[in-house]
N, C-alpha and C positions, 0 to 999 in steps of 0.2 A: 504494500500500500504506500503511495507517495506521501510526501510531507504535507502537501496541500490537502489531500484527501483526509489525512489524519487530523489536520487542524479543523476541517469542516465537520468531521465526525465528533470531535471533542466539543466544538461549539454547539452542535446539535444536542448532544447528550447533556451538556451543561444547561442549555435552555430548558430541556425537559425537566431536569431535576429542580431548577429554580422555579419553574411554573408549578410543578407538583408540590414543592415546599410551600409556595404561596397559597395554593389551594388548601393545603392541610392547615396552615395557620388561620386562614379565613374560617375554615370549618371549626377549628378549636375555639374561635371567638364567637361561634354561633351563627356565622354567615357563610354562605356558599354562593359563589358567583357563577354565572353561566359560562364564562370563559374558562374558569377552573374545571367545570364539568366537561367541557370540550377536551381539555388536555388529559384529564384523568381517564375519561372514557376511551380515548384513542390509545393511551398507554396501557389500559387494562384489557382492551379488546384482544381476544386470542389471535386474531389475524396479524397483529403487530409482530409476532414472533417470526413471521415469514420473511421479514426484511433480511434477517441474518442468514436464513437458509438460501435466499436468492443470491446474496453476496457470495456465499460459499460455493454455490453452483457455478456462478460466473468465474470465480477464481480458478476452480478446477478445470473448467473448459478452456480458459486462457492458457493455463499451464500445459494442457494437452496439445493445444494448437502450437505453442512455442516449441514443443519437443520435436516438431518437424525439422528443426534446424540441427538437432543432435545427430551424430553419426548413427546410421541404421545398420545393425549387426544381425546377420543371419547365419546359423550353423546348419549345414545340410550333410546328410550321409546317405549312401545308397549301396546296395549290393544287387547285382543283376546276373542273369544267365541268358545268353543269346545263342540262337541256333547256328550262327555263322559269324566269322570275323573277317576283317580286311586281310587280303592276301595279295602278294605280288605275282602276277601270272607269268612267272619265268621258272623254268626248270634249271636250277643252278647245277645239278649234277651233269648236265650236258655242256656246261661252259668250261673252257680251259682255265678255270680259276680255282686251283685247289685251296681248300680251307674256307672258301666263301660260303656261308650258310646264314640265312635269316630265319630265326625261330618263328614259329607260328604263335600268334597271340592266344591267350587263354579265353575260353568262352565264358568263364565266370569272371566278372569284373567287380572291383570295389573302389569306393572313393569317399572321401570326406572333405568338405570345403568350408571355409570361413569367409563370408562375403561382408565387406564393409563399404558402405556408400555414404557420401556426404554431399548434401545439396548445396550448390553454389548460388544458384538463382532459380527461384520457383515461379517467376513471372508475377510476383506479388500476391500469390494465392494465400500464403500464411498470414500476411498482413491484412488482406481483405477478410479472411475468416475471423481473425481476432477482432476487427472492427465490427463484424456482424454479431459476434458473441456479445460485445459490449452493448451494441444497439438493442439486441434482444433482451439483455438484462435490464436495460433502461425501460423498455416497453413493459416488462413484467413488474418493475417497481412502480411505474405510473399506473398500471392496472390496480395494483395494491392500494395506492393512494386514493384512487377513485372509490374502491370498495370501503376503505376506512372513512372517506368523506361522508358517506351516506349515514354514518353514525350520528353526525351533527343534527340531521333532520329529526331523528328519534329523540335526541337530547332536547331540541326545541319544544317538541310536543309535550314531553314529560315535565320539563322545567317550568314552562308557562302554564301548564295544567296545575301544578302545585301552587304557583303564584295566584292563579285564579281561585283555587279553593281556599287559600289563606285569606284573600280579600273577601270572599263570600262569608267565611267564618267570622271575620271581624265585623262585617256588616250585620250578620245574624246576631252577634253579641250585642251590638247597639240596638237592634230591633227588639231583642228580648228585654233589654233595659227599659226601652220605651213602653213595652207591653206591661212590664212590672209597675211602671209609674201609672199607667192607665188602670191597672188592677187596684193599686192603692187609692187612686182617685175615685174609682167606682165604689169602693168600700165606704169611702167617706160620704159619697152621695147617697148610699143606702141608708146610712145613719141619719142623713138629713131628709130622707123621704123623697129624694129626687131620682132614685134608681132602685131596681129590685134585684133579686138573686139571679134571674135569667140574664140580666146585663153582665153580672159578674161571671156567669158561666160562659158567655160569649168570649170574654177576655181570656178566660182559662183555656178554652178550646184553641184560641190563637197561640197561646203560650206553648201548649203541647205540640201544636203543628210546627212552630218555630224550633222547638227542641228536636223533633223528628228530622227536620231539614238539616239541623246542625249535625245530627248523627250520620245522616247520609253523606254530607259533605266531608266529614272527618274520615269516614271509611274510604271514600274515593281518594282523598288526599293521601291516606296511608298507602293505598294500592299504587298510586303514581309515584310516591316517594320511594317505595320499595323497589320499583322497577328502575328509577333513576339511580339509586344507590347500587343496584346490581350492575348497571353500566359503568359506574365509576369505581367499582370494586371496593366499596366501603360498607361497614356495618350500618344498617338503617338506624337513623336517629329521628324520632318523630318531633323532637324539640328543636331541630335545626331550623334556622330562618334563612330563606333564600333571599339573596340580594337582588332587589328589583333594578333592572337596568334603566339608565336614563334614556328618555326619548330624544333621539337625534334630530337636529334641525335640518341637516343636509343628508341627502340620500346618496349612497355610492352608485357609480355608473359603470365603471370598467369591469369587464367580465374576466375573472381570474379562476374560473373553474378548472379543477385538475384534469377534466376530460380533454381540455384544449392542449395541455402538455402531453397527454397520451396520444393525441392525434399527431403532434409534432414528433414524438419519439417513434411512432410507426413510420412516418415519412423518412426519418433518419435510418431506420432499419431497412426500408426498401432501397435507399441509396447505397447502403453498405452491401446489400445483396447484389445490387447491380454491379458494384466494383468486383465482387467475387466472380460474377458471370464473365466479365471482361478478362479477369486474370486467368480463367480457364482456357482462354484462347492463346495464351502465351506459351512458348516452348520452355522447357525446364532443362537446366544444366547442372551436372554434378560430377564428382570424382568417385572412383570406385577402385577397390583392390580386392582380389580373390586369392586366398592362399589355400592350397590343397595337398592332400596326400592320398595316393591310390594306385591302383593297377588297372589299366595303364595310366601314365601321367600325360603330360603334353605330347610326348613322343609316342605316337600310337604304334610305332613299330618296335618298341622296346617292351618286352614282357618282364614285369616285375614292379614292385612297389617303389614309387619315387615321390618326392615332394616337389612342389612347383608354386608359382604365383603369377598373377596377371594384374596389371594396373592400367588405368587410363581415364579418359574423360568420356562422359556419356551425355547425349542430348536426346530428349524425348519430346514429342509434340503430338498431342492428341488432336489430329485434324478433324475428327468427327465432332468436336465441340462446335464447329462452325455450323453443323447441320441444325442445331437447336438454338443457336444464339438469338436469332431474330424472334422466334416464338417465345423464348424465355424473357427477352426484353419487352416484347409486347404484353406479355402476361403481367410483368411488373408495372407497366404503364397503366394497364387496366385496373390493377389493384390501387394504384395511386389515385386514379380518377374516382373509384368507388369510395376511397377514404375522403377525398375532397367533398363528395356529395354527403357523406355521413357528417363531416364537420359543418357543412353548410346547414344541414337539417338540424343539427344540435343547436347551432347558434340561432336559427330561426325559432325553434321551440323555446329556448331560454329567453330570447327577446320578447316573445309573446307572454311568457310567464312573468317576466320582469315588468312589462307594461301593465299587465293585469294587477300585479301586486302593488305597483305604484298608484294605480287608480284606487285600490282598496285602502291604501294608506291615506290618500286624500279624503276618502269618504269618512274614515274614522276621525280625522282632524276636524272635519265639518260637524260631525255628530257631537264631538266633545265640546265644540264651541257653543252648542245649545244646551248641553247637559246641566251646567251650573245654573242657568236661568230656570230650567225646568224644575230642578231641585228646590231653588228658592221659592218658586211659585207653589210647589207642593207643600213646602213648610208653612207658607203663608196661609194656604187653604186649611191645613191641619190646625194651625193656631186659631183660626176663625171658628172651626168646628168645635174645638175645645171650649172656646168662649160661649158658643151657642149651647153646648151641652151643660155648662155650668149655669146657664140661664134657663135651662129646661126646654129650649127650642130645637135641640138635636139630641139624638139618642146615641148609645154606645156603638151601635152598628155603623152609624155615620162616621164616628171617630176611628173605628177599626179600619173602615174602608179607606179613609184618608191617610191613616198611618201606613197601611199596606202600600198605598200609592206612592207615598214618600220613599218608603224602603225600596220599592221597585225602581224608582227614578235613580236612587243612589246605586243600586245594583247595575242599572244600565250604564252609568258612568264608569263604574269599576270594570265592567265587561268591555266597554269601548276602549278604555285605557290599555287593558291587557291585550285586547285584540289588535290594537295599534302597535304595541310592542312586539307581539308575535309576528305581525305582518312585516315589520321592519326587519326582524331577524330572519324571517323566511326569505325576504328579498336578499339579505346578506348571504343566505345559503344558496339562493338561485345563482348569484354571480360571484360568490366566494370573495366578497369585498366588504 
């Protein structure tokens, strides 16, 4: 691993540890932010372990590719028997050369050779293969980033779901306090002869219904919180308080989704593959030496075991690579065009989603602009109803109706605020900005 890569890795790991530590400190103080949840969820997700495995696989493949430059050694041995051997078609007994005799070769032959070859130039094949391995590894890493990025969407759903339940529980608590005040007021009116037991029962029914609503919200909150803690790999704590994000005044615009980096990495892979195809067209040059021992040796007319060697330069050129070069190149171009269409389609869909989400954000801003006035008017109507009830011109049912209307108006504001926040973070997820 190069020095630059090691530095990048150390910085990345340091950032993870610092962010994780920040998240844990916030959690110990009773607060948990959504950014901390993002970091912890990604760090805890089982798929994160695949990063190290992908790096190992890439390194192994690069080492195997680089070994093409090492001397290639082969040991061969053979023992054969043949029906006939090479002979010189001359009858030496008829020649006036006494003592001249050429022995006949044995039909059983033996040999062992050690072949050593060293590539001098491979036409750029090894370099192109190494570049393709790196490009493939980058594609796999980008695919992993895309899969991990999807975790953020789940965190958004769970985190803002818990925030909504927290706000509803707080509003329910205020509502129950108001009902308790109404309960006390009706009791006093009963003593004054301005109300009866049925009026008190109406208030009691609303109190019980409010309590049931709180129970439902609490269990829903617990379920969401349990799932959120499962994602971040921590023990669930029902007392934890989630840190409500601030509403941003400016919206992000630039699209930084990891899918775009994935498309770029695939283009780089196609380019590396194209360089390998071109390298296949080049001739290869190398040195070789063969050392052997056998019967016969290099002298085929000498019967007996001898040692020998052969050395030289070898050139090989696979001319048949030209047969498929054009088709392989056209196939790569087709794959590039398909990838360009996929990228264009992805950007088109994300732009549509972004536009829809920005319109949704504007809608919630407009709704929130009227929520405060609606709540103020509901409070005014409730106070007027309370005064009428004290004067005997309104009954408890009227007061309960107006109290519920005020509580509903407050819930609408809470819902609009959290829906606005969630819409903003969903937009951030859509464009990763």
